[in-house]
C-alpha positions in Angstrom: -5.9 -18.9 38.2 -2.3 -19.4 36.9 -0.8 -17.2 34.3 -0.8 -18.7 30.8 1.5 -16.0 29.3 2.5 -12.4 29.5 2.7 -10.1 26.5 4.3 -6.7 25.8 3.8 -4.3 22.9 6.2 -1.4 22.6 6.9 1.2 20.0 10.6 2.1 20.1 11.0 5.0 17.7 13.5 4.0 14.9 15.0 1.1 16.8 18.5 0.7 15.3 21.8 -0.4 16.8 23.4 2.6 15.3 21.0 5.3 16.6 19.3 3.8 19.6 20.4 3.4 23.2 19.7 -0.3 22.9 21.2 -1.2 26.3 18.5 0.8 28.0 15.8 -0.8 25.9 17.0 -4.2 26.7 17.1 -3.4 30.5 13.5 -2.2 30.3 12.3 -5.3 28.5 14.2 -7.7 30.8 12.6 -6.0 33.8 9.1 -6.8 32.3 10.1 -10.4 31.6 7.5 -11.0 28.9 6.8 -14.4 27.4 5.8 -12.7 24.2 6.8 -9.2 23.1 6.4 -7.1 19.9 8.8 -4.2 19.1 7.5 -1.7 16.7 9.6 0.6 14.4 12.6 -1.8 14.2 15.1 -0.7 11.6 18.4 -2.3 10.6 19.4 -5.8 9.7 21.6 -6.3 12.8 18.9 -5.9 15.5 17.8 -9.5 15.3 21.4 -10.8 16.0 21.6 -8.5 19.0 18.2 -9.7 20.3 19.2 -13.3 19.9 22.1 -12.8 22.2 20.2 -10.8 24.8 17.1 -13.1 24.9 18.5 -16.6 24.4 15.3 -18.2 25.6 13.2 -16.5 22.9 12.7 -17.2 19.2 12.3 -14.1 16.9 10.2 -13.3 13.8 10.0 -10.1 11.8 7.8 -8.6 9.1 9.1 -8.1 5.6 8.3 -5.7 2.8 9.1 -2.4 1.2 8.5 -0.5 4.5 11.5 0.7 6.4 10.0 0.1 9.9 9.3 -3.5 10.8 7.5 -5.3 13.7 9.8 -7.8 15.5 8.1 -10.4 17.7 9.9 -12.5 20.3 8.3 -15.7 21.7 9.6 -17.7 24.6 10.6 -21.1 23.4 8.4 -22.9 25.9 5.4 -21.7 23.9 4.2 -23.6 20.8 3.4 -21.0 18.1 2.8 -20.2 14.5 3.7 -16.8 13.0 2.7 -15.1 9.8 2.2 -11.5 8.5 -1.1 -10.1 7.3 -0.7 -7.8 4.4 -4.3 -6.5 4.4 -3.2 -4.2 7.2 -1.1 -2.3 4.7 -4.4 -1.1 3.1 -2.9 -1.2 -0.3 0.0 1.1 0.7 3.4 -0.5 0.2 5.1 1.8 2.7 2.8 0.8 5.6 3.5 -2.1 8.0 1.7 -5.5 7.7 0.2 -6.9 10.8 2.2 -9.5 12.8 -0.1 -12.5 13.5 0.8 -15.0 16.1 -1.1 -18.1 17.2 0.0 -19.7 20.5 -1.5 -23.1 21.7 -1.8 -23.5 25.4 -3.6 -26.4 27.1 -5.3 -27.3 23.9 -6.6 -23.8 23.2 -5.4 -21.3 20.5 -4.7 -17.7 21.4 -4.4 -15.4 18.4 -2.4 -12.2 18.8 -2.2 -9.5 16.2 0.4 -6.8 16.6 -0.3 -3.6 14.8 1.3 -0.2 14.0 -1.5 1.7 12.3 -1.3 4.8 10.2 -0.7 8.0 12.1 -1.6 11.6 11.3 -4.8 13.6 11.9 -5.6 14.4 8.2 -8.5 12.6 6.5 -6.3 10.1 4.7 -4.6 8.9 7.9 -7.9 8.7 9.8 -9.5 6.8 6.9 -6.6 4.3 6.7 -6.9 3.6 10.5 -10.6 3.1 10.1 -10.0 0.6 7.3 -7.3 -1.2 9.4 -9.7 -1.6 12.4 -12.3 -3.0 10.0 -9.7 -5.6 8.9 -9.0 -6.5 12.5 -12.7 -7.1 13.4 -13.2 -9.0 10.1 -10.3 -11.3 11.1 -12.0 -11.9 14.4 -15.1 -13.1 12.6 -13.0 -15.4 10.5 -11.4 -16.9 13.6 -14.9 -17.5 15.0 -15.9 -19.4 11.9 -12.8 -21.6 12.2 -13.4 -22.2 15.9 -16.8 -23.7 15.0 -20.3 -23.3 16.3 -20.6 -22.6 20.0 -16.9 -21.7 20.4 -15.4 -18.3 20.9 -12.1 -17.3 19.3 -9.5 -16.0 21.7 -8.2 -13.0 19.8 -6.1 -10.0 20.9 -4.9 -7.1 18.8 -2.6 -4.5 20.3 0.1 -2.0 19.5 0.4 1.6 18.4 -3.1 2.2 17.2 -2.4 5.9 16.6 -5.9 7.0 17.8 -5.2 10.7 17.4 -8.5 11.8 15.9 -9.2 13.9 12.7 -8.5 17.5 11.9 -11.1 18.9 9.6 -12.5 22.4 9.0 -16.0 23.8 9.5 -16.2 22.3 13.0 -16.1 18.8 11.6 -13.0 17.7 13.6 -13.1 14.4 15.5 -11.3 14.4 18.9 -8.9 11.6 19.7 -11.2 10.6 22.6 -14.1 10.2 20.2 -12.0 7.9 17.9 -11.1 5.8 21.0 -14.8 5.7 22.1 -15.8 4.6 18.6 -13.1 1.8 18.7 -14.5 0.6 22.1 -18.0 0.5 20.6 -16.9 -1.5 17.6 -15.1 -3.9 19.9 -18.3 -4.5 21.9 -20.3 -5.1 18.7 -17.8 -7.8 17.8 -17.6 -9.6 21.1 -14.4 -7.8 22.2 -13.4 -5.1 24.6 -10.9 -2.2 24.7 -8.9 -3.1 27.8 -8.5 -0.5 30.5 -5.0 0.8 31.2 -3.5 2.0 34.5 -2.2 5.2 32.9 -4.2 7.1 30.2 -1.3 8.6 28.1 1.1 6.3 26.3 3.1 8.9 24.3 4.7 12.2 25.0 6.9 14.7 23.2 8.7 15.3 26.5 7.6 18.9 26.6 4.1 18.8 28.0 2.2 17.1 25.2 0.6 13.7 25.9 -1.6 11.3 23.9 -3.3 8.0 24.3 -2.0 6.2 21.1 -1.4 2.6 22.2 -4.0 0.1 23.2 -5.2 -3.5 23.6 -8.5 -5.0 22.2 -9.3 -8.5 23.3 -12.1 -11.1 23.0 -14.4 -11.1 26.0 -13.7 -14.8 26.4 -10.1 -14.1 27.6 -9.3 -13.6 31.3 -6.7 -11.0 32.2 -4.8 -10.2 35.4 -5.8 -6.9 36.8 -3.9 -4.2 38.8 -6.2 -1.8 40.7 -9.0 -2.9 38.4 -7.0 -2.2 35.2 -6.1 -4.9 32.6 -2.9 -3.3 31.1 0.1 -1.9 32.8 1.6 1.2 31.1 5.4 1.2 31.9 8.0 3.7 30.7 8.5 7.4 31.1 5.4 7.6 33.3 7.4 6.1 36.1 9.2 9.4 36.6 8.2 13.0 37.5 7.8 15.0 34.2 10.6 17.4 35.1 13.1 14.8 36.3 16.3 13.8 34.5 15.1 10.2 34.4 11.9 11.3 32.6 13.9 13.3 30.0 16.4 10.5 29.5 13.7 7.9 28.9 11.8 10.0 26.4 15.0 11.2 24.5 17.2 8.0 24.7 14.8 5.1 25.1 11.3 5.8 23.6 8.6 8.5 23.6 6.1 5.6 23.9 5.5 3.5 27.0 5.4 -0.2 26.8 2.0 -2.0 27.3 2.1 -5.1 29.5 -0.7 -7.6 30.2 -1.1 -11.2 31.5 -3.5 -13.8 30.2 -4.8 -16.1 32.9 
């Protein structure tokens, strides 16, 4: 089955032309050659001009609001698309990011992609806000099913930095990150979706021995994905290098502490 499109989500910490090694970021993105990509934590008004020049075959959209970190989405011009932002994913907090919602029409079918950067932190507020944001995502899926009509299944993907880091709480009431991820997978199944498998478990590191599985992809069961070794998502970034190598340290410190997520819809 031929590829319909490829998609990348990547959290680049505080992506600014003034503070970020943008040449290395561009080289990493170009190596992936995505048809669609979302960059999280974009800062600065000049980034879009730079991206225009580096990716002349893509059109670009960006979220807006009081938040300082935006989500920028690039779409190859051969794809017919509609873009909007979903403010319900701010959960009433003006400083949080809205969701970037993209609809792509291919061969008469609509593919709906939602790019998210959810609330971090392990305190109860952060955990609760993430839970609320996941609920909004699954509610959106049900709305898309209603629009698709009886007997049809919406083709819906949400992906990004989901910040599934668990909950710190006293009296042995803490929730491990793995439990939050397991709960997300269960909620996905209950809504006709699945948490896609990745070829590398950790997607974030501090570069000093701490690793976390923060980034993920949840997709409708009706969508077919390319697999690599039985996995649906490629994790590509600092994990390509030995942890003590100069290349590893350079990627974490000068490019991003998050790896990019890459998948292909077939």
